[in-house]
N, C-alpha and C positions, 0 to 999 in steps of 0.2 A: 485534339483540343484539351483533353484532360492532362496530357503530358505537359503542355505549355502552361496550364494553370498550376500544376504541381511544381514545375520549375520556377515559376514566378514566386510562389509561396515559399519555396526553399530559399530562394535568393533573399527575400525579405527577412526570413528568420536568421539566416547566416549573417546578414548585414546588421541586424539588431544585436546579435550576440557579440559581434566584433566591436561594436560601440561600447558595450559594457565591459569588455575585457581588454582594455588598452593600457599601455605603459604611460605613466605620467612622471613628471619631475618637479622638484621643488628646490629652488636655489636658496641658500642661506649665506648672506654676505656678512662676514664677521671681521671685526677690527680689534686687535689686541694692543694694549698699551701698558708697558711695564710688566709686572709679574702676575697680573690678574687674568682670570679666565674670561673669554668672550663667549657669549651664548645668545641664541635667538630661538624663538619658539613659534611654530605655525601648526595649525590643525592638519594632520595627514591621516588619511584612512586608506589602507591598502596593505599590500605585502611588499616589504622592502626587498628589492632585488639587487641593488648596487649602490655604492657610495663613491662619488667622484670628488677628489680633494685637490685643490690647487692654491698656490700662493699667488695673489693678484698684486701684492705690493712689491716694491722694488728692492727691499732690503733682504739680503740673504740671511738665513738662519745659521748660527754657528755649527760647524761640523761636529759630529759626535753627540749632539743633543737631539732629543725627540720631543715633538709636540704630541699631545694626546687629543685625539679626535673622538668624541663620544656622541652617539645618537641614542636618545632615551625617550620612552613614552611613559604615561602614567603608571604602566604596569610592569615595565622591565627596562633593562639596558639592552637595546637591540643590536648595538655595534660599538666596538671600542678598538682603537688602532693607535699604535705608537708610530708616528709619522716623522720623517726627517725634516719636514718644513720647507723643503726646497724642490723636491721632485713631484711633479703632478702625477697623481696616481688614481687608479680605479680599483676598488675592492668589492668582492662579493661577500655578503654576510655568511657567517658560519653559525651553526646551531649545535649545541651539545644536547643530545637526545638520550633518554633512558631507553636502552634496548633489551632490558631483561626484567623479569618479574621481581628480582631482588632489590631493585631501585638503586643499586650501586654501580652496576656495569653501564658505562656510557660510551657513546661514540660521537665523534665530531663530524659533521657533514655540511657541505655547502647547500644552503636552502634559503627560501624566502622567509622573512621574519615578519609576523603580523604587527601592524601599527594601527592604533585607533585612538584618536583624540589629539591632545596637544603634544606635539613631538618637538623635543628640544635638541638642538645640535650645539655642541660646545667645542672650543679649541682652547687647550690649556698649554701655556709655555712650560718648559722644564722647571723644576723646582729651583727657585733662587736665581733664575736667569730672566732678565728683562727682555721682552720682545715687543717691538712696536711695528706692526705690519697688518696687511689686509689679506683675507683669505676668502675663498668661496668653497662651500661644501654643497654638492648637489645630490639629493636623494632621488633615486630612480625606483619607482614603485609601480605595482600592478594592482588594478582594482576592477 
């Protein structure tokens, strides 16, 4: 009887822990018009684990040009990527971390990046090139 009770209690604890530590996503629908940057902001709290970027509009972006996709929170820029504007892509954020006591030696590693508060995603056309199109950026985060 004790074993059955402990098994039931363990199942409840594991179930409660899995509810708290799930992956979530937030879609940002953005439309550019001309040479201006499109941005949208939502409150996101968690650890950024991935960024999915896609063009949902029908107009192809000129070859050899790059759109800039940026994810920022009130505290830092969590993600920035030069994207060709045509190929749907998925990226994992990278973090530059100090790995030495001197404060100068750094290493770049793939890792989750913390987000807390109003999180802004922006898509910027290349400098001087007009782009009128629709995009979707999906943040995948863990909380």
